[in-house]
N, C-alpha and C positions, 0 to 999 in steps of 0.2 A: 245521542249523548256523546258517543265515542266513534271515531272513524279510524280506518287503517292508517298507520303512520310509518312503521318499519317492520322488519321481520320479528321483532321482539315486543313491539308496543303499539297501543292504540293511543290516539290523541283526542282529548276532549276539552271543553271549556265548562268550568263549574264556578259557582259563586263560592269563594273560599273565605272562611272566617275562623278566627281563633276561638278556642274553648278551653275549659278548665279540666277536661278529662285526661286520662292517661293514654288514650288511643285516638287515632283519626277515625272519624265516623261519617257515614252518609245515611240518609233515610233508609230504613229497612226494606221498603219496597224497591228503592233504587238498587240496593245491594242484590236483591233477588233477581231483578230484571237484568242487570249487567251479567250476573252469573249465568242466567239462562241463555242470554243472547250471545255472549262473547266467550264464555268458558265451557259451556256444556257441549258435549260431543254428540248427543242425541242417542247414545247407546246405553240403554238401561236406566236405572234410577241413579241420579247424580245429585250431589250436594248443591244447594242454592244459597247456603249460608256461609260458605267458606270465605275467609277474608280476601278482599281484593288487594293487589299490591300496586301502589301509586308512587309517583315522584313529582315534586314541584320544582320547577326551575332547576338550579344546579345542586339541589339538596339530595340526600340519600333516599333510598326506597323505604316505604313504611307500609305496614298492613292497615287496611281500612275495614272496620266492622260496621254492622248495621245498628242504627239507633233511631227509633221513631220520633224522638223529640227534635231531630234536625229537620228543617224544611227540605222538601224534595228539590233536587238540583243543587244542593249545597254540600260542600266538603268542609267539615269542622275539624281543625287540626290543633293539637296541643301547642302551647306557646313556644316550646323549643323548635317546633317544625314550621312555625308561622313566620313568613317574611314580615318585616316591620310595618308595611303599608297595607295591612288588611283591615277590614274586609274589602274584597274586590273580586271581579271575575278574572279567572286565571286559566292559562293552559295547564292541563294536567296530563301526565303520561300514565297510562294504565298498562301494566305488564300483561302480555298474553299468557294464556293458561300454562303452557310449559315453563315459561320464564317465571311466572308467579309461584308455581309449585316449587321450583328450584330455590327461589329467594326465601319462601316461607320455610322450606326444609333447612336452609342455612341458618335461619333465625331460630330454629328449634320448635316451630309450630307443627303440631300433629292434630289431625281431626279427632274429635271425641269418639270413643269406642261406641259401637252399637248403632252407628248411623250409616 
């Protein structure tokens, strides 16, 4: 789904569509799979439900959560993040683990306690 792009990002192509929610979402299984393959270090128990951090075209970064109502391979984005010509297949940048953690921290996201 994603491949090495630069020192801070992976590049992938997803079907991108607008949706009415407050957050960008992908299918829950896709979220877990990407977390396991690209974000996990393999050391101990790690979160597989942490938000991913993505970027479309020249827009800003945004957290991506899991939602099983979204088809697999699809990124559903709120209208303010959606380019006007959606739905369509698009290149999507995915921040690598260190960069994603930094961006989430700047945005004020902290993992729920007890996990």
